[in-house]
ChimeraX commands (.cxc) that place a marker at each C-alpha (Angstrom):
marker #1 position -25.54,-10.25,-7.60 radius 0.5
marker #1 position -23.81,-6.74,-7.94 radius 0.5
marker #1 position -25.06,-3.70,-5.90 radius 0.5
marker #1 position -24.12,-0.05,-6.52 radius 0.5
marker #1 position -25.20,2.50,-4.07 radius 0.5
marker #1 position -26.93,5.41,-5.00 radius 0.5
marker #1 position -26.98,7.03,-1.81 radius 0.5
marker #1 position -25.56,7.18,1.82 radius 0.5
marker #1 position -26.80,4.39,4.31 radius 0.5
marker #1 position -27.52,3.70,7.67 radius 0.5
marker #1 position -26.95,0.08,8.59 radius 0.5
marker #1 position -29.31,-0.93,11.37 radius 0.5
marker #1 position -27.92,-4.29,11.10 radius 0.5
marker #1 position -24.89,-6.16,9.35 radius 0.5
marker #1 position -25.40,-6.98,5.47 radius 0.5
marker #1 position -24.37,-10.55,5.75 radius 0.5
marker #1 position -23.53,-12.65,2.71 radius 0.5
marker #1 position -24.04,-16.18,3.78 radius 0.5
marker #1 position -24.64,-20.01,2.57 radius 0.5
marker #1 position -22.61,-19.92,-0.81 radius 0.5
marker #1 position -23.60,-16.81,-2.27 radius 0.5
marker #1 position -21.79,-14.06,-3.87 radius 0.5
marker #1 position -22.00,-10.31,-3.73 radius 0.5
marker #1 position -20.09,-7.24,-5.39 radius 0.5
marker #1 position -20.93,-4.02,-3.60 radius 0.5
marker #1 position -19.43,-0.83,-5.47 radius 0.5
marker #1 position -19.29,2.03,-3.01 radius 0.5
marker #1 position -19.47,4.60,-5.53 radius 0.5
marker #1 position -18.27,7.38,-3.21 radius 0.5
marker #1 position -21.09,7.06,-0.72 radius 0.5
marker #1 position -21.21,6.42,3.01 radius 0.5
marker #1 position -21.66,3.46,4.80 radius 0.5
marker #1 position -21.95,3.68,8.53 radius 0.5
marker #1 position -23.99,3.02,11.63 radius 0.5
marker #1 position -25.87,5.44,14.02 radius 0.5
marker #1 position -27.01,2.84,16.47 radius 0.5
marker #1 position -24.56,0.33,18.16 radius 0.5
marker #1 position -24.55,-3.19,15.74 radius 0.5
marker #1 position -22.52,-4.79,18.18 radius 0.5
marker #1 position -23.61,-8.44,19.04 radius 0.5
marker #1 position -27.30,-7.18,18.80 radius 0.5
marker #1 position -27.81,-10.70,16.93 radius 0.5
marker #1 position -25.42,-13.73,17.53 radius 0.5
marker #1 position -21.95,-12.74,15.73 radius 0.5
marker #1 position -23.04,-9.88,14.42 radius 0.5
marker #1 position -19.50,-7.83,14.72 radius 0.5
marker #1 position -19.44,-5.49,11.92 radius 0.5
marker #1 position -21.16,-3.63,9.02 radius 0.5
marker #1 position -20.34,-6.29,6.43 radius 0.5
marker #1 position -19.74,-9.86,7.10 radius 0.5
marker #1 position -18.99,-12.94,4.51 radius 0.5
marker #1 position -19.69,-16.34,5.94 radius 0.5
marker #1 position -19.69,-20.03,5.07 radius 0.5
marker #1 position -18.51,-20.47,1.70 radius 0.5
marker #1 position -19.59,-17.02,0.31 radius 0.5
marker #1 position -17.60,-14.15,-1.26 radius 0.5
marker #1 position -18.09,-10.34,-0.65 radius 0.5
marker #1 position -15.98,-7.87,-2.75 radius 0.5
marker #1 position -16.23,-4.53,-1.97 radius 0.5
marker #1 position -14.85,-1.87,-4.64 radius 0.5
marker #1 position -14.98,1.71,-5.85 radius 0.5
marker #1 position -14.35,4.81,-3.62 radius 0.5
marker #1 position -16.49,5.35,-0.85 radius 0.5
marker #1 position -16.69,5.34,3.01 radius 0.5
marker #1 position -17.13,2.22,5.73 radius 0.5
marker #1 position -17.19,3.87,8.83 radius 0.5
marker #1 position -18.34,2.09,11.89 radius 0.5
marker #1 position -19.85,3.87,14.96 radius 0.5
marker #1 position -17.45,4.74,17.40 radius 0.5
marker #1 position -16.67,2.20,20.34 radius 0.5
marker #1 position -18.90,-0.21,18.75 radius 0.5
marker #1 position -18.08,-2.72,15.91 radius 0.5
marker #1 position -15.59,-3.36,12.84 radius 0.5
marker #1 position -15.90,-2.56,9.72 radius 0.5
marker #1 position -15.78,-5.91,7.72 radius 0.5
marker #1 position -15.40,-9.57,8.95 radius 0.5
marker #1 position -15.12,-12.91,7.59 radius 0.5
marker #1 position -16.38,-15.86,9.60 radius 0.5
marker #1 position -17.13,-19.68,8.91 radius 0.5
marker #1 position -14.82,-20.11,5.73 radius 0.5
marker #1 position -16.18,-16.80,3.83 radius 0.5
marker #1 position -14.06,-15.05,1.31 radius 0.5
marker #1 position -13.52,-11.17,1.50 radius 0.5
marker #1 position -12.10,-9.33,-1.51 radius 0.5
marker #1 position -11.49,-5.31,-0.83 radius 0.5
marker #1 position -10.28,-3.66,-4.02 radius 0.5
marker #1 position -11.27,0.19,-2.84 radius 0.5
marker #1 position -12.86,2.21,-0.17 radius 0.5
marker #1 position -12.19,3.69,3.42 radius 0.5
marker #1 position -12.89,1.31,6.18 radius 0.5
marker #1 position -12.46,2.65,9.50 radius 0.5
marker #1 position -13.57,0.21,12.37 radius 0.5
marker #1 position -12.82,-0.38,16.60 radius 0.5
marker #1 position -9.82,-2.33,17.45 radius 0.5
marker #1 position -10.03,-3.89,13.78 radius 0.5
marker #1 position -11.05,-2.61,10.49 radius 0.5
marker #1 position -10.94,-6.02,9.22 radius 0.5
marker #1 position -11.47,-9.33,11.15 radius 0.5
marker #1 position -11.05,-13.06,10.14 radius 0.5
marker #1 position -12.40,-15.37,12.42 radius 0.5
marker #1 position -12.18,-18.24,9.66 radius 0.5
marker #1 position -11.86,-17.80,6.00 radius 0.5
marker #1 position -9.55,-15.54,3.84 radius 0.5
marker #1 position -9.33,-11.58,2.96 radius 0.5
marker #1 position -7.65,-10.51,0.31 radius 0.5
marker #1 position -6.72,-6.69,0.61 radius 0.5
marker #1 position -6.09,-5.20,-3.01 radius 0.5
marker #1 position -6.80,-1.75,-2.43 radius 0.5
marker #1 position -8.49,0.76,-0.11 radius 0.5
marker #1 position -7.65,2.62,3.16 radius 0.5
marker #1 position -7.52,1.30,6.53 radius 0.5
marker #1 position -7.55,2.66,9.94 radius 0.5
marker #1 position -9.15,2.15,13.47 radius 0.5
marker #1 position -10.88,5.05,15.71 radius 0.5
marker #1 position -10.94,2.93,19.12 radius 0.5
marker #1 position -7.67,1.94,20.05 radius 0.5
marker #1 position -6.32,-1.44,21.31 radius 0.5
marker #1 position -4.37,0.11,23.71 radius 0.5
marker #1 position -2.31,3.08,24.87 radius 0.5
marker #1 position 0.69,0.82,24.29 radius 0.5
marker #1 position -0.19,-0.55,20.77 radius 0.5
marker #1 position -3.10,1.73,19.32 radius 0.5
marker #1 position -3.13,0.73,15.81 radius 0.5
marker #1 position -1.27,-2.81,15.82 radius 0.5
marker #1 position -4.84,-4.67,14.93 radius 0.5
marker #1 position -6.25,-2.74,12.29 radius 0.5
marker #1 position -6.19,-6.08,10.35 radius 0.5
marker #1 position -6.15,-9.24,12.42 radius 0.5
marker #1 position -7.31,-12.81,12.44 radius 0.5
marker #1 position -8.30,-15.43,15.42 radius 0.5
marker #1 position -4.88,-16.42,16.39 radius 0.5
marker #1 position -5.63,-20.20,16.69 radius 0.5
marker #1 position -6.88,-20.48,13.09 radius 0.5
marker #1 position -4.15,-18.28,11.89 radius 0.5
marker #1 position -2.06,-20.77,13.52 radius 0.5
marker #1 position -3.59,-23.86,11.88 radius 0.5
marker #1 position -4.22,-21.94,8.66 radius 0.5
marker #1 position -7.89,-21.61,8.45 radius 0.5
marker #1 position -7.84,-17.43,8.71 radius 0.5
marker #1 position -5.77,-15.81,6.36 radius 0.5
marker #1 position -5.39,-12.11,5.61 radius 0.5
marker #1 position -3.14,-11.70,2.20 radius 0.5
marker #1 position -2.37,-7.89,1.37 radius 0.5
marker #1 position -1.28,-6.86,-2.32 radius 0.5
marker #1 position -2.27,-3.19,-1.65 radius 0.5
marker #1 position -3.94,-0.75,-0.04 radius 0.5
marker #1 position -3.00,2.29,2.77 radius 0.5
marker #1 position -2.67,1.68,6.13 radius 0.5
marker #1 position -3.00,4.59,8.75 radius 0.5
marker #1 position -0.76,3.58,11.82 radius 0.5
marker #1 position -0.34,-0.15,10.51 radius 0.5
marker #1 position 2.54,-1.88,8.61 radius 0.5
marker #1 position 0.85,-4.81,7.44 radius 0.5
marker #1 position 4.35,-6.56,7.06 radius 0.5
marker #1 position 5.45,-6.13,10.44 radius 0.5
marker #1 position 2.84,-6.03,13.09 radius 0.5
marker #1 position 1.95,-7.34,16.77 radius 0.5
marker #1 position -1.40,-9.36,15.04 radius 0.5
marker #1 position -1.55,-12.69,15.60 radius 0.5
marker #1 position -0.20,-12.56,19.19 radius 0.5
marker #1 position 3.41,-11.93,18.29 radius 0.5
marker #1 position 6.03,-9.19,16.74 radius 0.5
marker #1 position 6.76,-9.25,13.18 radius 0.5
marker #1 position 3.48,-10.76,11.83 radius 0.5
marker #1 position 3.65,-10.17,7.98 radius 0.5
marker #1 position 0.18,-10.35,5.98 radius 0.5
marker #1 position 1.83,-9.06,2.78 radius 0.5
marker #1 position 1.67,-11.26,-0.27 radius 0.5
marker #1 position 4.87,-12.50,-1.81 radius 0.5
marker #1 position 6.45,-9.93,-4.36 radius 0.5
marker #1 position 5.09,-6.95,-2.36 radius 0.5
marker #1 position 6.41,-4.54,0.14 radius 0.5
marker #1 position 5.26,-2.02,2.71 radius 0.5
marker #1 position 6.55,1.29,2.74 radius 0.5
marker #1 position 6.52,4.36,4.80 radius 0.5
marker #1 position 4.68,7.31,2.64 radius 0.5
marker #1 position 4.38,10.19,5.13 radius 0.5
marker #1 position 2.41,10.85,8.41 radius 0.5
marker #1 position -1.33,12.19,9.26 radius 0.5
marker #1 position -1.73,15.35,11.12 radius 0.5
marker #1 position -1.88,13.63,14.12 radius 0.5
marker #1 position 1.59,11.81,13.77 radius 0.5
marker #1 position 0.82,8.43,12.63 radius 0.5
marker #1 position 2.86,6.84,10.05 radius 0.5
marker #1 position 1.20,6.11,6.52 radius 0.5
marker #1 position 1.99,3.01,5.25 radius 0.5
marker #1 position 1.69,1.98,1.28 radius 0.5
marker #1 position 1.86,-1.70,-0.30 radius 0.5
marker #1 position 3.28,-1.61,-3.59 radius 0.5
marker #1 position 5.05,-4.14,-5.54 radius 0.5
marker #1 position 8.69,-5.45,-5.18 radius 0.5
marker #1 position 9.93,-6.69,-8.57 radius 0.5
marker #1 position 13.50,-8.40,-8.51 radius 0.5
marker #1 position 14.77,-7.60,-11.94 radius 0.5
marker #1 position 15.79,-4.47,-13.83 radius 0.5
marker #1 position 13.51,-5.15,-16.48 radius 0.5
marker #1 position 10.62,-5.94,-14.23 radius 0.5
marker #1 position 11.33,-2.28,-12.58 radius 0.5
marker #1 position 11.61,-0.50,-15.84 radius 0.5
marker #1 position 8.39,-2.36,-17.07 radius 0.5
marker #1 position 6.36,-1.73,-13.71 radius 0.5
marker #1 position 7.52,2.25,-13.85 radius 0.5
marker #1 position 6.50,2.59,-17.56 radius 0.5
marker #1 position 2.97,1.89,-16.73 radius 0.5
marker #1 position 0.60,4.96,-15.47 radius 0.5
marker #1 position -0.25,4.60,-11.84 radius 0.5
marker #1 position 2.82,1.94,-11.52 radius 0.5
marker #1 position 4.09,1.65,-8.26 radius 0.5
marker #1 position 6.95,-0.66,-7.04 radius 0.5
marker #1 position 9.31,-0.97,-3.97 radius 0.5
marker #1 position 12.91,-2.68,-3.51 radius 0.5
marker #1 position 14.14,-3.78,-0.46 radius 0.5
marker #1 position 17.53,-4.80,-1.22 radius 0.5
marker #1 position 20.68,-3.67,-3.26 radius 0.5
marker #1 position 19.93,-2.98,-6.68 radius 0.5
marker #1 position 22.24,-2.42,-9.58 radius 0.5
marker #1 position 20.84,-0.77,-12.86 radius 0.5
marker #1 position 18.83,1.94,-12.13 radius 0.5
marker #1 position 16.33,2.55,-14.94 radius 0.5
marker #1 position 15.81,4.61,-17.84 radius 0.5
marker #1 position 12.15,6.04,-18.07 radius 0.5
marker #1 position 10.66,7.65,-21.37 radius 0.5
marker #1 position 6.78,7.26,-21.50 radius 0.5
marker #1 position 5.41,10.32,-22.36 radius 0.5
marker #1 position 2.45,11.38,-19.53 radius 0.5
marker #1 position 3.62,8.43,-17.65 radius 0.5
marker #1 position 3.11,9.04,-13.49 radius 0.5
marker #1 position 4.87,6.24,-11.62 radius 0.5
marker #1 position 6.14,5.81,-7.75 radius 0.5
marker #1 position 9.31,4.29,-7.08 radius 0.5
marker #1 position 10.16,3.60,-3.38 radius 0.5
marker #1 position 13.56,2.26,-1.65 radius 0.5
marker #1 position 12.96,0.46,1.87 radius 0.5
marker #1 position 15.37,-1.21,4.23 radius 0.5
marker #1 position 18.29,1.39,3.50 radius 0.5
marker #1 position 18.78,-0.42,0.17 radius 0.5
marker #1 position 21.55,1.08,-2.29 radius 0.5
marker #1 position 20.50,1.68,-5.83 radius 0.5
marker #1 position 23.65,1.92,-8.19 radius 0.5
marker #1 position 24.04,2.46,-11.74 radius 0.5
marker #1 position 25.13,-0.43,-14.60 radius 0.5
marker #1 position 28.59,-0.38,-14.41 radius 0.5
marker #1 position 29.22,1.06,-17.98 radius 0.5
marker #1 position 31.12,3.94,-18.68 radius 0.5
marker #1 position 28.71,5.27,-21.18 radius 0.5
marker #1 position 25.80,5.44,-18.46 radius 0.5
marker #1 position 25.69,8.81,-17.29 radius 0.5
marker #1 position 22.97,8.52,-14.61 radius 0.5
marker #1 position 21.39,6.20,-12.39 radius 0.5
marker #1 position 17.82,7.13,-13.47 radius 0.5
marker #1 position 17.22,9.02,-16.25 radius 0.5
marker #1 position 13.43,10.55,-16.41 radius 0.5
marker #1 position 12.66,11.50,-19.90 radius 0.5
marker #1 position 8.79,12.74,-20.26 radius 0.5
marker #1 position 7.90,10.95,-17.43 radius 0.5
marker #1 position 6.76,11.79,-14.17 radius 0.5
marker #1 position 8.08,9.85,-10.94 radius 0.5
marker #1 position 7.52,9.90,-7.25 radius 0.5
marker #1 position 10.88,8.73,-5.73 radius 0.5
marker #1 position 10.68,8.17,-1.86 radius 0.5
marker #1 position 11.92,5.99,0.97 radius 0.5
marker #1 position 14.95,5.61,3.34 radius 0.5
marker #1 position 17.65,4.28,0.88 radius 0.5
marker #1 position 20.49,5.49,-0.97 radius 0.5
marker #1 position 21.13,6.46,-4.95 radius 0.5
marker #1 position 24.53,6.80,-6.10 radius 0.5
marker #1 position 25.46,8.62,-9.29 radius 0.5
marker #1 position 27.76,6.99,-12.06 radius 0.5
marker #1 position 31.59,7.36,-11.59 radius 0.5
marker #1 position 34.25,8.10,-14.00 radius 0.5
marker #1 position 31.98,9.49,-16.85 radius 0.5
marker #1 position 34.70,11.49,-18.76 radius 0.5
marker #1 position 32.78,12.43,-21.92 radius 0.5
marker #1 position 29.77,13.92,-20.31 radius 0.5
marker #1 position 28.21,15.74,-16.92 radius 0.5
marker #1 position 27.21,12.90,-15.08 radius 0.5
marker #1 position 24.13,12.49,-12.10 radius 0.5
marker #1 position 22.53,10.34,-9.87 radius 0.5
marker #1 position 19.30,11.66,-11.35 radius 0.5
marker #1 position 18.89,13.10,-14.87 radius 0.5
marker #1 position 15.69,15.26,-15.56 radius 0.5
marker #1 position 14.39,15.88,-19.01 radius 0.5
marker #1 position 11.76,16.04,-21.62 radius 0.5
marker #1 position 9.71,18.28,-19.20 radius 0.5
marker #1 position 9.66,15.69,-16.39 radius 0.5
marker #1 position 8.52,16.48,-12.95 radius 0.5
marker #1 position 10.27,14.54,-10.28 radius 0.5
marker #1 position 9.33,14.51,-6.35 radius 0.5
marker #1 position 11.42,13.18,-3.99 radius 0.5
marker #1 position 10.25,12.99,-0.46 radius 0.5
marker #1 position 11.20,10.92,2.48 radius 0.5
marker #1 position 14.52,10.02,4.39 radius 0.5
marker #1 position 16.95,9.10,1.03 radius 0.5
marker #1 position 20.29,9.82,0.38 radius 0.5
marker #1 position 21.35,10.85,-3.07 radius 0.5
marker #1 position 24.93,11.24,-4.02 radius 0.5
marker #1 position 26.74,12.73,-6.98 radius 0.5
marker #1 position 29.56,10.26,-8.54 radius 0.5
marker #1 position 33.08,11.27,-9.33 radius 0.5
marker #1 position 35.73,11.73,-11.82 radius 0.5
marker #1 position 33.71,13.44,-14.43 radius 0.5
marker #1 position 33.84,16.92,-15.60 radius 0.5
marker #1 position 30.28,17.70,-13.56 radius 0.5
marker #1 position 29.15,15.47,-10.61 radius 0.5
marker #1 position 25.90,16.02,-9.47 radius 0.5
marker #1 position 23.04,14.72,-7.27 radius 0.5
marker #1 position 20.20,15.74,-9.57 radius 0.5
marker #1 position 20.56,17.39,-12.93 radius 0.5
marker #1 position 17.45,19.30,-14.52 radius 0.5
marker #1 position 18.18,19.91,-18.65 radius 0.5
marker #1 position 14.43,20.36,-18.88 radius 0.5
marker #1 position 11.51,19.56,-16.12 radius 0.5
marker #1 position 10.68,20.36,-12.81 radius 0.5
marker #1 position 12.13,18.77,-9.36 radius 0.5
marker #1 position 10.38,19.29,-6.15 radius 0.5
marker link #1:1,2 radius 0.2
marker link #1:2,3 radius 0.2
marker link #1:3,4 radius 0.2
marker link #1:4,5 radius 0.2
marker link #1:5,6 radius 0.2
marker link #1:6,7 radius 0.2
marker link #1:7,8 radius 0.2
marker link #1:8,9 radius 0.2
marker link #1:9,10 radius 0.2
marker link #1:10,11 radius 0.2
marker link #1:11,12 radius 0.2
marker link #1:12,13 radius 0.2
marker link #1:13,14 radius 0.2
marker link #1:14,15 radius 0.2
marker link #1:15,16 radius 0.2
marker link #1:16,17 radius 0.2
marker link #1:17,18 radius 0.2
marker link #1:18,19 radius 0.2
marker link #1:19,20 radius 0.2
marker link #1:20,21 radius 0.2
marker link #1:21,22 radius 0.2
marker link #1:22,23 radius 0.2
marker link #1:23,24 radius 0.2
marker link #1:24,25 radius 0.2
marker link #1:25,26 radius 0.2
marker link #1:26,27 radius 0.2
marker link #1:27,28 radius 0.2
marker link #1:28,29 radius 0.2
marker link #1:29,30 radius 0.2
marker link #1:30,31 radius 0.2
marker link #1:31,32 radius 0.2
marker link #1:32,33 radius 0.2
marker link #1:33,34 radius 0.2
marker link #1:34,35 radius 0.2
marker link #1:35,36 radius 0.2
marker link #1:36,37 radius 0.2
marker link #1:37,38 radius 0.2
marker link #1:38,39 radius 0.2
marker link #1:39,40 radius 0.2
marker link #1:40,41 radius 0.2
marker link #1:41,42 radius 0.2
marker link #1:42,43 radius 0.2
marker link #1:43,44 radius 0.2
marker link #1:44,45 radius 0.2
marker link #1:45,46 radius 0.2
marker link #1:46,47 radius 0.2
marker link #1:47,48 radius 0.2
marker link #1:48,49 radius 0.2
marker link #1:49,50 radius 0.2
marker link #1:50,51 radius 0.2
marker link #1:51,52 radius 0.2
marker link #1:52,53 radius 0.2
marker link #1:53,54 radius 0.2
marker link #1:54,55 radius 0.2
marker link #1:55,56 radius 0.2
marker link #1:56,57 radius 0.2
marker link #1:57,58 radius 0.2
marker link #1:58,59 radius 0.2
marker link #1:59,60 radius 0.2
marker link #1:60,61 radius 0.2
marker link #1:61,62 radius 0.2
marker link #1:62,63 radius 0.2
marker link #1:63,64 radius 0.2
marker link #1:64,65 radius 0.2
marker link #1:65,66 radius 0.2
marker link #1:66,67 radius 0.2
marker link #1:67,68 radius 0.2
marker link #1:68,69 radius 0.2
marker link #1:69,70 radius 0.2
marker link #1:70,71 radius 0.2
marker link #1:71,72 radius 0.2
marker link #1:72,73 radius 0.2
marker link #1:73,74 radius 0.2
marker link #1:74,75 radius 0.2
marker link #1:75,76 radius 0.2
marker link #1:76,77 radius 0.2
marker link #1:77,78 radius 0.2
marker link #1:78,79 radius 0.2
marker link #1:79,80 radius 0.2
marker link #1:80,81 radius 0.2
marker link #1:81,82 radius 0.2
marker link #1:82,83 radius 0.2
marker link #1:83,84 radius 0.2
marker link #1:84,85 radius 0.2
marker link #1:85,86 radius 0.2
marker link #1:86,87 radius 0.2
marker link #1:87,88 radius 0.2
marker link #1:88,89 radius 0.2
marker link #1:89,90 radius 0.2
marker link #1:90,91 radius 0.2
marker link #1:91,92 radius 0.2
marker link #1:92,93 radius 0.2
marker link #1:93,94 radius 0.2
marker link #1:94,95 radius 0.2
marker link #1:95,96 radius 0.2
marker link #1:96,97 radius 0.2
marker link #1:97,98 radius 0.2
marker link #1:98,99 radius 0.2
marker link #1:99,100 radius 0.2
marker link #1:100,101 radius 0.2
marker link #1:101,102 radius 0.2
marker link #1:102,103 radius 0.2
marker link #1:103,104 radius 0.2
marker link #1:104,105 radius 0.2
marker link #1:105,106 radius 0.2
marker link #1:106,107 radius 0.2
marker link #1:107,108 radius 0.2
marker link #1:108,109 radius 0.2
marker link #1:109,110 radius 0.2
marker link #1:110,111 radius 0.2
marker link #1:111,112 radius 0.2
marker link #1:112,113 radius 0.2
marker link #1:113,114 radius 0.2
marker link #1:114,115 radius 0.2
marker link #1:115,116 radius 0.2
marker link #1:116,117 radius 0.2
marker link #1:117,118 radius 0.2
marker link #1:118,119 radius 0.2
marker link #1:119,120 radius 0.2
marker link #1:120,121 radius 0.2
marker link #1:121,122 radius 0.2
marker link #1:122,123 radius 0.2
marker link #1:123,124 radius 0.2
marker link #1:124,125 radius 0.2
marker link #1:125,126 radius 0.2
marker link #1:126,127 radius 0.2
marker link #1:127,128 radius 0.2
marker link #1:128,129 radius 0.2
marker link #1:129,130 radius 0.2
marker link #1:130,131 radius 0.2
marker link #1:131,132 radius 0.2
marker link #1:132,133 radius 0.2
marker link #1:133,134 radius 0.2
marker link #1:134,135 radius 0.2
marker link #1:135,136 radius 0.2
marker link #1:136,137 radius 0.2
marker link #1:137,138 radius 0.2
marker link #1:138,139 radius 0.2
marker link #1:139,140 radius 0.2
marker link #1:140,141 radius 0.2
marker link #1:141,142 radius 0.2
marker link #1:142,143 radius 0.2
marker link #1:143,144 radius 0.2
marker link #1:144,145 radius 0.2
marker link #1:145,146 radius 0.2
marker link #1:146,147 radius 0.2
marker link #1:147,148 radius 0.2
marker link #1:148,149 radius 0.2
marker link #1:149,150 radius 0.2
marker link #1:150,151 radius 0.2
marker link #1:151,152 radius 0.2
marker link #1:152,153 radius 0.2
marker link #1:153,154 radius 0.2
marker link #1:154,155 radius 0.2
marker link #1:155,156 radius 0.2
marker link #1:156,157 radius 0.2
marker link #1:157,158 radius 0.2
marker link #1:158,159 radius 0.2
marker link #1:159,160 radius 0.2
marker link #1:160,161 radius 0.2
marker link #1:161,162 radius 0.2
marker link #1:162,163 radius 0.2
marker link #1:163,164 radius 0.2
marker link #1:164,165 radius 0.2
marker link #1:165,166 radius 0.2
marker link #1:166,167 radius 0.2
marker link #1:167,168 radius 0.2
marker link #1:168,169 radius 0.2
marker link #1:169,170 radius 0.2
marker link #1:170,171 radius 0.2
marker link #1:171,172 radius 0.2
marker link #1:172,173 radius 0.2
marker link #1:173,174 radius 0.2
marker link #1:174,175 radius 0.2
marker link #1:175,176 radius 0.2
marker link #1:176,177 radius 0.2
marker link #1:177,178 radius 0.2
marker link #1:178,179 radius 0.2
marker link #1:179,180 radius 0.2
marker link #1:180,181 radius 0.2
marker link #1:181,182 radius 0.2
marker link #1:182,183 radius 0.2
marker link #1:183,184 radius 0.2
marker link #1:184,185 radius 0.2
marker link #1:185,186 radius 0.2
marker link #1:186,187 radius 0.2
marker link #1:187,188 radius 0.2
marker link #1:188,189 radius 0.2
marker link #1:189,190 radius 0.2
marker link #1:190,191 radius 0.2
marker link #1:191,192 radius 0.2
marker link #1:192,193 radius 0.2
marker link #1:193,194 radius 0.2
marker link #1:194,195 radius 0.2
marker link #1:195,196 radius 0.2
marker link #1:196,197 radius 0.2
marker link #1:197,198 radius 0.2
marker link #1:198,199 radius 0.2
marker link #1:199,200 radius 0.2
marker link #1:200,201 radius 0.2
marker link #1:201,202 radius 0.2
marker link #1:202,203 radius 0.2
marker link #1:203,204 radius 0.2
marker link #1:204,205 radius 0.2
marker link #1:205,206 radius 0.2
marker link #1:206,207 radius 0.2
marker link #1:207,208 radius 0.2
marker link #1:208,209 radius 0.2
marker link #1:209,210 radius 0.2
marker link #1:210,211 radius 0.2
marker link #1:211,212 radius 0.2
marker link #1:212,213 radius 0.2
marker link #1:213,214 radius 0.2
marker link #1:214,215 radius 0.2
marker link #1:215,216 radius 0.2
marker link #1:216,217 radius 0.2
marker link #1:217,218 radius 0.2
marker link #1:218,219 radius 0.2
marker link #1:219,220 radius 0.2
marker link #1:220,221 radius 0.2
marker link #1:221,222 radius 0.2
marker link #1:222,223 radius 0.2
marker link #1:223,224 radius 0.2
marker link #1:224,225 radius 0.2
marker link #1:225,226 radius 0.2
marker link #1:226,227 radius 0.2
marker link #1:227,228 radius 0.2
marker link #1:228,229 radius 0.2
marker link #1:229,230 radius 0.2
marker link #1:230,231 radius 0.2
marker link #1:231,232 radius 0.2
marker link #1:232,233 radius 0.2
marker link #1:233,234 radius 0.2
marker link #1:234,235 radius 0.2
marker link #1:235,236 radius 0.2
marker link #1:236,237 radius 0.2
marker link #1:237,238 radius 0.2
marker link #1:238,239 radius 0.2
marker link #1:239,240 radius 0.2
marker link #1:240,241 radius 0.2
marker link #1:241,242 radius 0.2
marker link #1:242,243 radius 0.2
marker link #1:243,244 radius 0.2
marker link #1:244,245 radius 0.2
marker link #1:245,246 radius 0.2
marker link #1:246,247 radius 0.2
marker link #1:247,248 radius 0.2
marker link #1:248,249 radius 0.2
marker link #1:249,250 radius 0.2
marker link #1:250,251 radius 0.2
marker link #1:251,252 radius 0.2
marker link #1:252,253 radius 0.2
marker link #1:253,254 radius 0.2
marker link #1:254,255 radius 0.2
marker link #1:255,256 radius 0.2
marker link #1:256,257 radius 0.2
marker link #1:257,258 radius 0.2
marker link #1:258,259 radius 0.2
marker link #1:259,260 radius 0.2
marker link #1:260,261 radius 0.2
marker link #1:261,262 radius 0.2
marker link #1:262,263 radius 0.2
marker link #1:263,264 radius 0.2
marker link #1:264,265 radius 0.2
marker link #1:265,266 radius 0.2
marker link #1:266,267 radius 0.2
marker link #1:267,268 radius 0.2
marker link #1:268,269 radius 0.2
marker link #1:269,270 radius 0.2
marker link #1:270,271 radius 0.2
marker link #1:271,272 radius 0.2
marker link #1:272,273 radius 0.2
marker link #1:273,274 radius 0.2
marker link #1:274,275 radius 0.2
marker link #1:275,276 radius 0.2
marker link #1:276,277 radius 0.2
marker link #1:277,278 radius 0.2
marker link #1:278,279 radius 0.2
marker link #1:279,280 radius 0.2
marker link #1:280,281 radius 0.2
marker link #1:281,282 radius 0.2
marker link #1:282,283 radius 0.2
marker link #1:283,284 radius 0.2
marker link #1:284,285 radius 0.2
marker link #1:285,286 radius 0.2
marker link #1:286,287 radius 0.2
marker link #1:287,288 radius 0.2
marker link #1:288,289 radius 0.2
marker link #1:289,290 radius 0.2
marker link #1:290,291 radius 0.2
marker link #1:291,292 radius 0.2
marker link #1:292,293 radius 0.2
marker link #1:293,294 radius 0.2
marker link #1:294,295 radius 0.2
marker link #1:295,296 radius 0.2
marker link #1:296,297 radius 0.2
marker link #1:297,298 radius 0.2
marker link #1:298,299 radius 0.2
marker link #1:299,300 radius 0.2
marker link #1:300,301 radius 0.2
marker link #1:301,302 radius 0.2
marker link #1:302,303 radius 0.2
marker link #1:303,304 radius 0.2
marker link #1:304,305 radius 0.2
marker link #1:305,306 radius 0.2
marker link #1:306,307 radius 0.2
marker link #1:307,308 radius 0.2
marker link #1:308,309 radius 0.2
marker link #1:309,310 radius 0.2
marker link #1:310,311 radius 0.2
marker link #1:311,312 radius 0.2
marker link #1:312,313 radius 0.2
marker link #1:313,314 radius 0.2
marker link #1:314,315 radius 0.2
view
């Protein structure tokens, strides 16, 4: 069935979804925690939530799922269960989500651990599968969204090897700031491959995309009031369409854009009849630039700028 939490809950045992049942939990901005130890108090009790044997558990909404320090995980999957996480904040010990056998789909939420795996690899196992079942394909983690503290779901040491990638096809994991204690924050966003896909996704409020390879075309964004995010990873280079009439690589007209990553944006060259810039801000837009981007103006025009602000704000 469907459950919507109306108050904080202190779990004295794991909530287990078993025997082909289905449960959806809306955390509804409430706190789920355990004040006393749960770990192995009953057989195979490892977490606050556990989904098993053909059952499906969906966790959604804002809320906190915080395991007692040095005790259990936040959520686990056993014996062929199916977990879907769409929202919430999950803080476990060693692992936030552990899959013994079955599938975990991570579509949203924030994930971290308080008890660390080791001093050398403190946050490398925030998501983790039982190694043998991961190898034979019966334990899976599929990530298409979410925020991860100190853990890169596209390149981690889980499954007993470097370079483990839990990302679904068409998605990328990008560094998006750091915590107060210095841990890198990774955000998973879509990774489109064509100019039309990029413009379509950036025209939707809340749209977030990432490119990880060189891209020609830039984008003209003109959806009033829309706020979107564009990340450039793997030192990719964004260049304008090779047309003399294109005066900018990114033209932001009435749209708010968060631009970040570690790549490079190059401005157009030889536009002799107009000022040119790598980024043109107009229509009251707000442009937020962060990360380690390199933005270079072109050459050969009457004015070659990195950012031209006609009407709007750039931070």
